[in-house]
KOLDONU-856183 format. One line per field, with one value per residue (C-alpha): residue number from 1; chain; residue in three letters; x, y, z. Coordinates in Angstrom, 3 decimals, always signed. Layout:
num = c(NUM_...)
cadena = c(A_...)
residuo = c(ALA_...)
east = c(X_...)
north = c(Y_...)
up = c(Z_...)
% end
This chain:
num = c(1_2_3_4_5_6_7_8_9_10_11_12_13_14_15_16_17_18_19_20_21_22_23_24_25_26_27_28_29_30_31_32_33_34_35_36_37_38_39_40_41_42_43_44_45_46_47_48_49_50_51_52_53_54_55_56_57_58_59_60_61_62_63_64_65_66_67_68_69_70_71_72_73_74_75_76_77_78_79_80_81_82_83_84_85_86_87_88_89_90_91_92_93_94_95_96_97_98_99_100_101_102_103_104_105_106_107_108_109_110_111_112_113_114_115_116_117_118_119_120_121_122_123_124_125_126_127_128_129_130_131_132_133_134_135_136_137_138_139_140_141_142_143_144_145_146_147_148_149_150_151_152_153_154_155_156_157_158_159_160_161_162_163_164_165_166_167_168_169_170_171_172_173_174_175_176_177_178_179_180_181_182_183_184_185_186_187_188_189_190_191_192_193_194_195_196_197_198_199_200_201_202_203_204_205_206_207_208_209_210_211_212_213_214_215_216_217_218_219_220_221_222_223_224_225_226_227_228_229_230_231_232_233_234_235_236_237_238_239_240_241_242_243_244_245_246_247_248_249_250_251_252_253_254_255_256_257_258_259_260_261_262_263_264_265_266_267_268_269_270_271_272_273_274_275_276_277_278_279_280_281_282_283_284_285_286_287_288_289_290_291_292_293_294_295_296_297_298_299_300_301_302_303_304_305_306_307_308_309_310_311_312_313_314_315_316_317_318_319_320_321_322_323_324_325_326_327_328_329_330_331_332_333_334_335_336_337_338_339_340_341_342_343_344_345_346_347_348_349_350_351_352_353_354_355_356_357_358_359_360_361_362_363_364_365_366_367_368_369_370_371_372_373_374_375_376_377_378_379_380_381_382_383_384_385_386_387_388_389_390_391_392_393_394_395_396_397_398_399_400_401_402_403_404_405_406_407_408_409_410_411_412_413_414_415_416_417_418_419_420_421_422_423_424_425_426_427_428_429_430_431_432_433_434_435_436_437_438_439_440_441_442_443_444_445_446_447_448_449_450_451_452_453_454_455_456_457_458_459_460_461_462_463_464_465_466_467_468_469_470_471_472_473_474_475_476_477_478_479_480_481_482_483_484_485_486_487_488_489_490_491_492_493_494_495_496_497_498_499_500_501_502_503_504_505_506_507_508_509_510_511_512_513_514_515_516_517_518_519_520_521_522_523_524_525_526_527_528_529_530_531_532_533_534_535_536_537_538_539_540_541_542_543_544_545_546_547_548_549_550_551_552_553_554_555_556_557)
cadena = c(A_A_A_A_A_A_A_A_A_A_A_A_A_A_A_A_A_A_A_A_A_A_A_A_A_A_A_A_A_A_A_A_A_A_A_A_A_A_A_A_A_A_A_A_A_A_A_A_A_A_A_A_A_A_A_A_A_A_A_A_A_A_A_A_A_A_A_A_A_A_A_A_A_A_A_A_A_A_A_A_A_A_A_A_A_A_A_A_A_A_A_A_A_A_A_A_A_A_A_A_A_A_A_A_A_A_A_A_A_A_A_A_A_A_A_A_A_A_A_A_A_A_A_A_A_A_A_A_A_A_A_A_A_A_A_A_A_A_A_A_A_A_A_A_A_A_A_A_A_A_A_A_A_A_A_A_A_A_A_A_A_A_A_A_A_A_A_A_A_A_A_A_A_A_A_A_A_A_A_A_A_A_A_A_A_A_A_A_A_A_A_A_A_A_A_A_A_A_A_A_A_A_A_A_A_A_A_A_A_A_A_A_A_A_A_A_A_A_A_A_A_A_A_A_A_A_A_A_A_A_A_A_A_A_A_A_A_A_A_A_A_A_A_A_A_A_A_A_A_A_A_A_A_A_A_A_A_A_A_A_A_A_A_A_A_A_A_A_A_A_A_A_A_A_A_A_A_A_A_A_A_A_A_A_A_A_A_A_A_A_A_A_A_A_A_A_A_A_A_A_A_A_A_A_A_A_A_A_A_A_A_A_A_A_A_A_A_A_A_A_A_A_A_A_A_A_A_A_A_A_A_A_A_A_A_A_A_A_A_A_A_A_A_A_A_A_A_A_A_A_A_A_A_A_A_A_A_A_A_A_A_A_A_A_A_A_A_A_A_A_A_A_A_A_A_A_A_A_A_A_A_A_A_A_A_A_A_A_A_A_A_A_A_A_A_A_A_A_A_A_A_A_A_A_A_A_A_A_A_A_A_A_A_A_A_A_A_A_A_A_A_A_A_A_A_A_A_A_A_A_A_A_A_A_A_A_A_A_A_A_A_A_A_A_A_A_A_A_A_A_A_A_A_A_A_A_A_A_A_A_A_A_A_A_A_A_A_A_A_A_A_A_A_A_A_A_A_A_A_A_A_A_A_A_A_A_A_A_A_A_A_A_A_A_A_A_A_A_A_A_A_A_A_A_A_A_A_A_A_A_A_A_A_A_A_A_A_A_A_A_A_A_A_A_A_A_A_A_A_A_A_A_A_A_A_A_A_A_A_A_A_A_A_A_A_A_A_A_A_A_A_A_A_A_A_A_A)
residuo = c(MET_PRO_SER_ALA_TRP_ALA_ALA_ALA_PRO_LEU_THR_ARG_LEU_ALA_GLN_ALA_VAL_CYS_LEU_ALA_LEU_PHE_LEU_ALA_LEU_PHE_PHE_HIS_VAL_LEU_ARG_PRO_ASP_ASP_SER_PRO_GLN_VAL_ALA_PRO_VAL_ARG_GLN_ASP_ARG_ARG_LEU_ILE_GLY_ILE_ASP_VAL_ALA_LEU_ARG_LEU_ASP_PRO_LEU_VAL_GLY_ILE_ALA_ALA_SER_LEU_ALA_SER_ARG_THR_ALA_THR_SER_ALA_LEU_VAL_VAL_ALA_GLY_CYS_VAL_LEU_LEU_ALA_GLY_VAL_ALA_VAL_PRO_ARG_LEU_PHE_CYS_GLY_TYR_VAL_CYS_PRO_LEU_GLY_THR_ILE_VAL_ASP_LEU_TRP_ASP_TRP_ALA_VAL_ALA_ARG_ARG_LEU_ARG_ARG_PHE_HIS_LEU_HIS_ARG_ARG_GLY_PRO_TRP_VAL_HIS_LEU_ARG_TYR_GLY_LEU_LEU_ALA_ALA_VAL_LEU_ALA_ALA_ALA_ALA_GLY_GLY_ALA_MET_VAL_ALA_GLY_TYR_VAL_SER_PRO_ILE_PRO_LEU_LEU_THR_ARG_GLY_LEU_LEU_VAL_THR_LEU_ALA_PRO_LEU_GLN_ILE_GLY_LEU_LEU_ARG_HIS_TRP_GLY_ALA_VAL_PRO_PRO_MET_GLN_TRP_GLU_HIS_PHE_LEU_ALA_ALA_ILE_PRO_LEU_ALA_GLY_VAL_MET_ALA_LEU_SER_LEU_LEU_GLY_PRO_ARG_PHE_TRP_CYS_ARG_CYS_VAL_CYS_PRO_ALA_GLY_ALA_LEU_PHE_SER_LEU_ALA_ALA_ARG_LEU_ARG_VAL_THR_GLU_ARG_LYS_VAL_ALA_PRO_ALA_CYS_VAL_ARG_CYS_GLY_ARG_CYS_ARG_VAL_VAL_CYS_SER_MET_ASP_ALA_VAL_ALA_ASP_ASP_PHE_THR_THR_ARG_ASP_ALA_ASP_CYS_THR_PHE_CYS_GLN_VAL_CYS_GLY_GLY_VAL_CYS_PRO_VAL_GLY_ALA_ILE_GLN_PHE_THR_PRO_ARG_TRP_ASP_ARG_SER_THR_GLU_TRP_LEU_HIS_GLY_ASP_ALA_THR_VAL_PRO_ALA_THR_VAL_GLY_LEU_SER_ARG_ARG_ALA_LEU_LEU_THR_GLY_ALA_VAL_GLY_GLY_ILE_ALA_GLY_VAL_LEU_LEU_THR_ARG_TYR_ILE_GLY_PRO_ALA_ASP_ARG_ALA_GLY_GLU_GLY_TRP_MET_PRO_VAL_ARG_PRO_PRO_GLY_SER_VAL_PRO_GLU_GLU_GLN_PHE_LEU_ARG_GLN_CYS_VAL_ARG_CYS_GLY_GLU_CYS_MET_LYS_ALA_CYS_PRO_SER_GLN_CYS_LEU_GLN_PRO_LEU_GLY_LEU_GLN_THR_GLY_LEU_ALA_GLY_LEU_TRP_THR_PRO_HIS_VAL_VAL_ALA_ASP_TRP_ALA_GLY_CYS_HIS_GLU_ASN_CYS_SER_ASN_CYS_GLY_GLN_VAL_CYS_PRO_THR_GLY_ALA_ILE_ARG_PRO_LEU_ASP_LEU_GLU_GLU_LYS_ARG_ALA_VAL_ARG_ILE_GLY_LEU_ALA_VAL_VAL_ASN_GLU_ALA_ALA_CYS_LEU_SER_HIS_SER_GLY_ARG_GLU_PRO_CYS_ARG_LEU_CYS_TYR_LEU_GLN_CYS_ARG_ALA_ALA_GLY_HIS_ASP_ALA_ILE_GLU_PHE_ILE_ARG_LEU_HIS_VAL_GLN_LEU_ASP_GLU_ASP_GLY_MET_PRO_ASP_ASP_GLN_THR_GLY_ILE_ASP_ALA_PRO_VAL_VAL_VAL_ALA_ASP_ARG_CYS_VAL_GLY_CYS_GLY_GLN_CYS_GLN_ALA_ARG_CYS_HIS_ALA_VAL_ASN_VAL_VAL_ALA_ARG_GLY_ALA_LEU_ALA_LYS_ALA_ALA_ILE_VAL_THR_ARG_ALA_GLY_GLN_GLY_ARG_ASP_ASP_ARG_LEU_PRO_SER_GLY_SER_TYR_LEU_GLU_LEU_ARG_GLU_ALA_GLU_ARG_ARG_ARG_ARG_ARG_GLN_LYS_ARG_SER_GLN_GLY_SER_PRO_VAL_ARG_ASP_ASP_TYR_LEU_PRO_ASP_PHE_LEU_GLU)
east = c(+11.712_+10.760_+9.813_+6.368_+6.751_+8.053_+5.584_+2.732_+4.253_+1.090_-0.859_+1.955_+1.822_-2.151_-1.111_+1.468_-0.389_-3.742_-1.661_+0.753_-2.870_-4.394_-1.336_-1.342_-4.785_-4.554_-1.978_-2.637_-6.222_-3.721_-1.575_+1.666_+0.416_-3.221_-3.360_-6.113_-5.481_-5.494_-8.119_-8.919_-11.833_-13.031_-16.839_-16.304_-16.182_-14.002_-11.097_-10.883_-11.214_-9.789_-13.412_-13.459_-11.227_-13.566_-16.399_-14.660_-14.972_-18.509_-18.756_-18.720_-21.590_-23.805_-23.060_-23.872_-27.008_-28.340_-27.447_-29.323_-31.976_-31.482_-30.205_-26.751_-24.644_-22.176_-24.250_-24.555_-20.518_-20.472_-22.982_-20.901_-17.752_-19.207_-20.292_-16.662_-15.830_-18.094_-16.416_-12.769_-12.944_-12.159_-10.541_-10.549_-8.521_-6.114_-5.593_-6.929_-6.975_-3.973_-4.112_-3.549_-0.669_+0.771_+0.564_+2.089_+5.120_+4.889_+5.210_+8.135_+10.146_+9.496_+6.966_+9.126_+11.910_+9.915_+8.710_+8.971_+5.357_+3.606_+0.451_+1.610_-1.870_-5.182_-7.535_-10.722_-9.488_-9.681_-13.607_-13.330_-14.030_-17.522_-18.122_-17.046_-18.696_-22.104_-21.537_-20.939_-24.140_-26.055_-24.952_-25.702_-29.217_-29.745_-28.449_-24.776_-22.056_-19.247_-17.918_-15.394_-13.444_-12.797_-13.192_-9.985_-10.049_-11.131_-8.646_-5.967_-6.936_-7.375_-4.145_-2.416_-4.339_-2.858_+0.724_+1.774_-0.208_+1.360_+4.633_+3.317_+2.581_+5.129_+7.582_+5.939_+4.446_+5.898_+6.102_+3.875_+1.094_+0.924_-2.202_-1.104_-1.590_-4.533_-4.915_-7.688_-4.828_-2.700_-5.765_-6.918_-3.586_-3.832_-6.155_-3.569_-0.406_-2.817_-3.002_+0.602_+0.970_-1.056_+1.189_+3.376_+1.088_+1.535_+1.130_-1.709_-3.273_-5.641_-6.653_-7.199_-8.837_-10.037_-10.767_-14.803_-14.779_-12.720_-15.666_-18.040_-15.722_-15.993_-19.731_-19.627_-16.986_-19.633_-21.089_-17.907_-18.152_-14.142_-11.992_-8.762_-8.335_-5.648_-4.920_-3.855_-0.522_+0.234_+3.457_+2.585_+5.864_+4.077_+5.421_+1.930_+1.615_+4.628_+3.946_+0.326_+0.167_-3.906_-3.412_-6.257_-3.855_-5.373_-3.166_-4.269_-3.288_-6.914_-8.127_-10.275_-12.373_-13.343_-9.837_-8.728_-7.874_-6.704_-3.314_-2.277_+1.185_+0.588_+0.429_+3.475_+5.729_+3.904_+6.955_+4.429_+1.596_-0.823_-2.587_-5.404_-7.687_-10.671_-14.083_-16.305_-18.028_-14.627_-14.929_-11.634_-10.171_-10.437_-9.656_-7.995_-10.738_-10.164_-11.597_-10.452_-12.470_-16.029_-18.409_-20.043_-23.465_-22.771_-22.470_-20.075_-19.063_-20.566_-18.127_-18.398_-21.343_-21.973_-19.167_-21.224_-24.174_-21.946_-21.029_-24.510_-25.539_-22.593_-23.599_-27.313_-25.620_-23.220_-26.337_-26.910_-23.568_-22.691_-26.245_-27.422_-29.499_-26.124_-25.941_-27.194_-28.555_-27.677_-25.373_-22.617_-22.554_-19.466_-19.290_-19.759_-18.645_-20.684_-23.296_-23.248_-26.476_-28.694_-26.677_-28.483_-28.297_-24.816_-23.385_-25.263_-23.496_-20.422_-17.379_-14.757_-12.381_-10.947_-10.870_-12.585_-9.760_-7.063_-8.983_-9.575_-6.904_-6.522_-7.036_-9.536_-11.512_-10.136_-10.949_-13.600_-12.822_-15.145_-16.988_-20.403_-19.486_-18.674_-21.072_-19.075_-15.377_-13.163_-15.812_-15.046_-15.378_-13.750_-11.472_-11.700_-9.217_-6.837_-8.273_-11.365_-13.469_-12.294_-15.297_-13.693_-13.570_-15.832_-13.662_-14.773_-18.345_-16.746_-14.831_-17.103_-18.072_-21.400_-22.949_-22.641_-21.561_-23.388_-21.254_-21.974_-20.992_-18.896_-22.241_-24.393_-21.700_-21.197_-24.611_-24.323_-24.604_-22.853_-22.853_-23.146_-20.109_-20.636_-18.710_-17.721_-18.078_-16.054_-13.084_-13.260_-10.434_-12.868_-15.871_-13.838_-12.444_-8.999_-8.106_-9.239_-9.063_-10.427_-9.308_-12.414_-14.244_-10.993_-11.219_-14.813_-14.796_-11.643_-13.724_-16.350_-19.512_-19.577_-21.173_-19.649_-20.315_-19.383_-21.123_-19.487_-19.190_-17.715_-18.410_-17.841_-19.925_-18.929_-19.869_-23.101_-23.966_-23.562_-21.925_-18.056_-17.122_-13.540_-13.950_-15.155_-14.364_-15.637_-16.739_-17.538_-20.779_-22.167_-25.113_-26.366_-28.089_-25.144_-22.958_-22.369_-19.899_-17.092_-14.542_-12.377_-12.790_-12.103_-9.384_-7.480_-8.366_-6.684_-3.771_-2.849_-4.775_-3.902_-0.976_+0.970_+0.646_-0.807_-3.442_-6.308_-6.418_-8.933_-10.571_-12.989_-15.504_-16.383_-18.314_-21.196_-23.158_-26.567_-30.461_-30.800_-27.633_-26.878_-28.146_-28.160_-30.396_-30.414_-32.042_-32.463_-30.907_-29.411_-29.593_-33.642_-33.507_-31.494_-33.587_-36.582_-35.172_-34.985_-38.463_-39.881_-37.930_-39.121_-42.444_-42.497_-41.068_-43.613_-46.691_-45.344_-44.360_-41.778_-38.345_-36.009_-32.444_-30.232_-28.107_-30.131_-31.243_-34.814_-34.903_-34.266_-36.766)
north = c(-31.418_-31.803_-28.843_-27.769_-28.818_-32.119_-32.847_-32.372_-32.396_-33.036_-30.101_-27.927_-29.005_-28.545_-24.844_-24.389_-25.834_-23.424_-20.366_-21.008_-21.474_-18.662_-16.171_-17.660_-17.136_-13.559_-12.241_-14.227_-12.470_-9.427_-10.958_-9.374_-8.868_-7.462_-3.799_-1.442_-1.614_-5.113_-6.191_-10.229_-11.355_-13.384_-14.361_-17.713_-17.590_-20.552_-19.131_-16.248_-18.478_-16.335_-15.609_-19.023_-18.141_-15.765_-17.783_-20.063_-17.536_-18.530_-15.138_-13.327_-15.185_-15.306_-11.274_-10.452_-12.689_-11.204_-7.779_-7.869_-10.347_-12.719_-15.967_-15.883_-18.321_-17.811_-18.599_-22.192_-22.282_-21.551_-23.665_-26.474_-25.061_-25.062_-28.724_-29.684_-27.848_-30.498_-33.270_-31.796_-28.978_-25.830_-27.053_-23.972_-22.046_-24.769_-26.111_-23.570_-19.997_-18.125_-15.548_-17.887_-19.676_-15.896_-15.039_-18.476_-17.162_-13.963_-15.617_-17.331_-15.305_-11.931_-12.024_-14.819_-12.921_-10.260_-12.700_-9.894_-7.983_-11.449_-11.971_-14.979_-15.965_-16.496_-13.524_-12.167_-11.110_-14.718_-13.743_-10.847_-12.837_-13.711_-9.882_-9.424_-11.790_-10.899_-7.308_-8.143_-10.707_-7.846_-5.044_-7.191_-8.080_-4.067_-3.588_-2.556_-4.662_-4.603_-8.425_-7.123_-4.986_-7.995_-11.227_-12.596_-13.184_-9.801_-8.259_-10.424_-9.615_-5.643_-5.887_-7.287_-5.275_-1.874_-3.557_-5.985_-5.372_-2.279_-4.233_-6.490_-4.168_-1.990_-4.968_-6.949_-3.811_-0.192_+1.959_+4.462_+2.116_+2.175_+4.369_+7.054_+6.257_+7.767_+8.104_+5.440_+2.908_+3.516_+3.170_-0.081_-1.730_-0.839_-4.081_-6.642_-4.664_-4.491_-8.366_-9.040_-6.541_-8.470_-11.363_-9.551_-10.368_-14.148_-16.547_-16.408_-13.868_-12.608_-16.026_-17.193_-13.858_-11.745_-13.285_-13.559_-16.157_-17.945_-17.350_-18.931_-22.210_-22.331_-22.360_-25.070_-27.235_-27.389_-30.301_-31.633_-35.228_-36.051_-34.303_-34.348_-36.901_-37.503_-40.890_-41.483_-42.149_-38.428_-37.790_-34.112_-32.970_-29.918_-29.848_-30.111_-26.823_-25.477_-25.891_-25.289_-21.689_-21.527_-21.999_-25.338_-27.206_-26.307_-26.395_-30.572_-30.778_-31.500_-29.879_-26.271_-27.471_-24.473_-23.147_-26.428_-26.316_-30.208_-29.446_-32.553_-30.683_-31.685_-35.040_-34.957_-33.889_-36.043_-38.630_-41.344_-40.989_-40.025_-37.692_-38.790_-37.482_-39.570_-39.634_-37.980_-41.384_-43.538_-45.425_-47.863_-46.229_-44.644_-40.435_-37.979_-35.546_-32.072_-29.167_-27.290_-29.158_-27.786_-30.196_-29.244_-29.645_-26.785_-24.031_-20.987_-19.271_-16.599_-13.990_-15.219_-14.701_-11.172_-10.133_-11.536_-9.551_-6.292_-7.073_-7.392_-4.083_-2.710_-4.143_-2.507_+0.958_+0.643_+0.760_+4.014_+5.495_+2.901_+1.732_+1.106_+4.630_+6.312_+9.103_+6.292_+8.422_+11.791_+14.433_+13.255_+9.186_+7.492_+6.035_+1.846_-1.080_-2.050_-4.804_-2.991_-3.474_-0.756_+1.397_+0.311_-3.156_-2.330_-1.351_-4.355_-6.851_-5.709_-6.921_-4.573_-7.503_-5.410_-8.439_-6.096_-3.881_-6.075_-7.437_-4.441_-4.291_-0.866_-0.111_+2.237_+0.523_+2.046_+2.070_+4.931_+7.150_+9.086_+11.003_+9.187_+8.397_+5.358_+3.216_+3.816_+3.499_+1.086_+0.124_+0.187_+3.032_+4.399_+6.943_+8.386_+10.574_+7.848_+5.547_+4.419_+1.105_-0.485_-2.240_-5.677_-6.468_-7.711_-9.080_-7.362_-8.709_-12.219_-11.886_-10.308_-13.122_-11.694_-10.758_-6.825_-6.831_-8.578_-11.166_-10.180_-11.548_-8.848_-7.867_-7.225_-5.349_-3.123_-2.155_-0.754_+2.879_+3.316_+7.036_+9.957_+12.431_+16.049_+18.682_+21.754_+24.212_+27.050_+24.808_+23.260_+24.247_+24.067_+25.504_+28.387_+29.141_+28.988_+26.379_+23.412_+20.027_+16.766_+14.248_+13.288_+12.517_+10.614_+8.344_+7.795_+6.589_+4.415_+2.589_+2.173_+4.247_+7.313_+9.354_+12.564_+14.909_+18.389_+21.728_+24.709_+27.529_+31.065_+31.495_+35.190_+36.766_+37.788_+41.421_+40.288_+39.103_+35.472_+33.226_+32.840_+28.928_+30.106_+30.949_+28.763_+25.998_+22.361_+22.099_+18.352_+17.661_+14.244_+11.982_+10.921_+7.955_+6.562_+7.087_+4.581_+6.858_+4.878_+7.563_+6.917_+10.366_+11.987_+10.249_+11.087_+14.523_+14.631_+12.604_+14.872_+18.315_+18.318_+15.926_+16.284_+19.910_+21.591_+23.637_+22.824_+22.585_+19.261_+17.489_+19.399_+16.380_+14.241_+11.313_+11.511_+9.049_+9.144_+9.017_+8.901_+8.828_+4.947_+1.508_-0.361_-3.523_-6.070_-8.736_-8.568_-7.716_-4.223_-4.798_-5.175_-2.309_+0.069_-1.595_-0.552_+2.734_+2.941_+1.805_+4.161_+7.229_+5.593_+5.878_+9.451_+10.496_+8.490_+10.226_+13.772_+13.681_+16.686_+15.096_+17.870_+16.100_+13.122_+15.027_+14.758_+11.111_+10.671_+11.074_+15.020_+15.213)
up = c(+22.018_+18.489_+16.423_+15.497_+12.118_+13.332_+15.767_+13.238_+9.629_+7.955_+9.272_+8.693_+5.287_+5.092_+5.806_+4.078_+0.968_+1.692_+2.419_-0.994_-2.836_-1.228_-2.144_-5.858_-6.581_-5.373_-7.114_-10.317_-10.421_-12.420_-14.318_-15.610_-19.158_-18.106_-18.911_-19.371_-23.273_-23.297_-20.510_-20.009_-21.057_-18.048_-17.960_-15.756_-11.983_-12.003_-14.130_-10.962_-8.119_-5.377_-4.119_-3.097_+0.190_+0.823_+0.769_+3.209_+5.780_+7.407_+9.319_+5.576_+4.273_+7.531_+8.067_+4.312_+4.343_+7.570_+6.574_+3.200_+3.848_+1.364_+1.502_-0.887_-2.066_+0.268_+3.217_+1.952_+1.522_+5.624_+6.539_+4.796_+6.803_+10.006_+9.580_+8.493_+11.784_+13.713_+12.110_+12.852_+15.613_+14.371_+11.072_+9.186_+11.883_+12.095_+8.632_+6.266_+7.318_+5.416_+8.196_+10.828_+9.260_+8.446_+12.232_+13.223_+10.837_+12.182_+15.686_+14.819_+13.087_+14.983_+18.285_+19.522_+20.288_+22.579_+25.115_+27.420_+26.325_+26.482_+28.878_+31.068_+32.551_+31.119_+31.523_+30.563_+27.362_+25.910_+25.638_+23.263_+20.323_+21.755_+22.223_+18.706_+16.796_+19.033_+17.347_+14.027_+14.054_+15.577_+13.391_+10.462_+11.803_+11.837_+8.193_+8.765_+7.651_+10.004_+9.140_+6.488_+8.819_+11.540_+9.857_+8.773_+5.075_+4.133_+6.646_+4.951_+1.268_+2.225_+3.913_+0.768_-1.559_-0.145_+0.625_-1.493_-4.790_-5.747_-5.494_-7.575_-10.217_-9.973_-10.466_-12.980_-15.054_-14.372_-11.445_-13.291_-13.392_-9.708_-8.284_-6.159_-2.345_-0.401_+3.261_+3.075_+1.735_+4.563_+6.845_+5.278_+6.179_+10.150_+10.854_+9.383_+11.435_+14.526_+13.858_+13.837_+16.695_+18.911_+18.834_+20.879_+23.784_+22.934_+20.300_+17.719_+20.432_+17.501_+16.758_+20.619_+21.796_+19.064_+15.986_+15.186_+12.828_+15.474_+17.688_+15.214_+15.147_+18.750_+18.911_+16.383_+18.296_+21.036_+18.744_+17.803_+17.263_+17.836_+20.620_+22.027_+24.837_+27.477_+29.001_+32.357_+31.451_+30.953_+32.929_+33.181_+31.619_+30.222_+26.740_+25.089_+26.790_+25.652_+22.007_+22.042_+20.238_+20.881_+24.826_+24.320_+26.912_+30.609_+33.594_+34.256_+30.728_+29.607_+26.708_+26.320_+23.684_+22.202_+21.516_+20.255_+16.332_+16.361_+15.047_+16.887_+17.654_+21.188_+20.510_+18.559_+21.404_+24.037_+24.785_+26.207_+23.319_+26.100_+23.585_+21.592_+18.855_+18.810_+18.435_+21.468_+22.548_+22.213_+25.788_+24.751_+27.981_+31.095_+29.377_+32.075_+33.204_+35.194_+36.458_+33.660_+30.635_+30.183_+28.818_+25.876_+27.411_+30.220_+27.482_+27.525_+30.896_+31.971_+31.318_+27.484_+27.775_+29.273_+26.947_+23.875_+25.579_+25.515_+21.850_+21.038_+22.365_+20.819_+17.326_+17.830_+18.459_+15.415_+13.336_+14.074_+13.021_+9.808_+8.883_+5.162_+5.716_+6.228_+3.416_+0.958_-1.747_-0.635_-1.888_-3.739_-4.749_-5.627_-9.231_-8.321_-10.335_-13.350_-11.937_-8.577_-6.935_-5.524_-3.116_-0.004_-0.538_-1.964_+1.490_+3.142_+0.939_+0.512_+2.932_+1.948_+1.029_-1.873_-4.699_-7.122_-6.783_-7.374_-10.395_-11.850_-15.199_-15.135_-11.197_-11.878_-8.327_-5.495_-1.727_-0.692_+1.926_+4.401_+1.662_+2.682_+6.037_+7.656_+5.514_+2.590_+3.720_+1.934_-0.406_-4.106_-6.284_-9.956_-9.005_-13.139_-12.739_-12.339_-15.348_-16.252_-16.304_-19.911_-21.943_-22.044_-18.349_-15.942_-13.450_-10.687_-10.342_-11.200_-7.790_-5.572_-2.716_-1.943_-4.986_-3.801_-7.440_-10.062_-12.472_-15.938_-19.640_-21.302_-23.244_-20.378_-18.710_-21.799_-21.283_-17.852_-17.445_-14.258_-14.169_-16.566_-18.209_-17.724_-19.272_-17.145_-20.081_-17.436_-17.592_-21.034_-23.061_-26.360_-24.565_-22.792_-26.357_-25.434_-27.930_-29.678_-27.432_-29.085_-26.155_-24.563_-28.296_-29.603_-26.277_-26.167_-29.781_-29.335_-26.540_-28.663_-26.959_-29.410_-26.581_-27.044_-30.534_-31.383_-31.456_-32.687_-30.849_-30.696_-34.374_-35.983_-38.530_-41.913_-43.195_-44.138_-40.559_-41.601_-39.586_-41.034_-41.389_-41.065_-37.579_-33.848_-31.983_-31.867_-28.336_-27.327_-25.827_-23.957_-25.988_-22.353_-23.678_-25.046_-22.362_-20.112_-17.337_-17.882_-16.986_-19.832_-20.976_-17.585_-16.978_-20.846_-20.126_-16.401_-17.911_-20.773_-19.637_-16.170_-15.546_-18.731_-19.634_-16.584_-18.789_-16.245_-12.507_-12.812_-15.320_-17.556_-17.782_-15.471_-14.500_-12.253_-10.138_-8.499_-9.305_-12.642_-13.708_-13.152_-13.274_-9.818_-10.811_-8.236_-10.830_-14.678_-17.878_-18.830_-22.452_-22.124_-20.042_-22.855_-25.791_-23.314_-23.309_-27.005_-27.902_-25.337_-26.867_-30.539_-29.084_-28.017_-31.521_-33.513_-31.136_-31.506_-28.043_-27.164_-26.604_-26.526_-27.690_-27.577_-25.103_-22.272_-21.056_-20.505_-16.541_-17.497_-20.282)
% end
């Protein structure tokens, strides 16, 4: 019997090309010569391209639009992909999905050698995907985004982000550029590892029984215009059942249409050519029919519908724990990437794919843990102790597939305030009088923000009771209306005073986000916002209104 490759060479070639293109785009987002000092200037989304794969995952677009109550561009792409699945049933699963191809390779290399764990009968677990799909959509309708945890493309990109991306950085740059791994990094790799482990239960077990995007394509297949058909010449040799990794060939060798991906491997191994892939209305011959074939007009089985109902109820319950109101705007707030929409909307639209983190040249964007509850798990935030947001980079908004981070040009991006730097006077070497330190000041000037100035402290008096100019220390203060919260000052203080010298336990200047400290516009211009603030301050001064000083932002005046 010919191999799967020999049986359907064009199918396998399409899978290989799509996987190679996906990996090339993923790993090219961060080129070896990109660094925090020489950040790439990418103002055109087409130069990135990796978000194309994410947009092709229809569950991402549908869930993001449902959760955010907006018709995002990803929804249009999702509709086109589903329409393509009507013409060629489950086209995405059989030819395009890189995770499916990786699962196939894993099955061939490892899982097929451990057949003792395989489930050799078809059980109720084949309907799990419908329950998971219903849970994702119900949660999205309630404002909770869970599609990114289980949808195939975000699951794959997040897994690659925490497994292979650090190796790329270490090998092509240097190992010192790899951010330290935290528990949330290891946790983010568990879903991808779980997909591979499921293959021990049978070929493509994830795709057949669990994948919610696959369930969505199965529903679209009910409207298919082409289908797999079997002629009466079938000799029932069973070869088609052996090679079908999707278990789409029934016991009587007819087709389980909701499972068939049109890979055509079965047709390639049929010794008598009894298997054809033809238009649904083709009546050129008397095709084989059997009890296992479920006509499209009948719909899903009762078990599938019951599983979907249970999943929908579970999705509604999920909104109680990971809904948009879960700690959004309360207590400590993470510093989000520049251009992020307001927090509640951000949590609704972010699919936790990790592409913004992969595209960040300084690696300052890292996955969030449980600091803000389950709602924020694996969402991106700036870890300024590691690195700051570079002024010449706007990659994160260019690769975001759902609009949770707005794509901004560099001029707009430089006007975004993602936080406010705050000096811990008790810890600062200058403020506490231990020694002069100008690290944060120099770093801020190098970034072009000039948001840190000095005041003279610890000045002694001479014999006449006058300040002695030869004494005192220049201590840094933050000019709030110039600070954009990039975190470069914090990164510099941490790298030198904490890591290199051990003079401090933690950075003496930190970036804080939250009400009044950051800009989270769903639309509009940040440049116009900054200009409006300047006009308002000038007007206050011209009218003699009290304006305390430039070291305080407007919201504190």
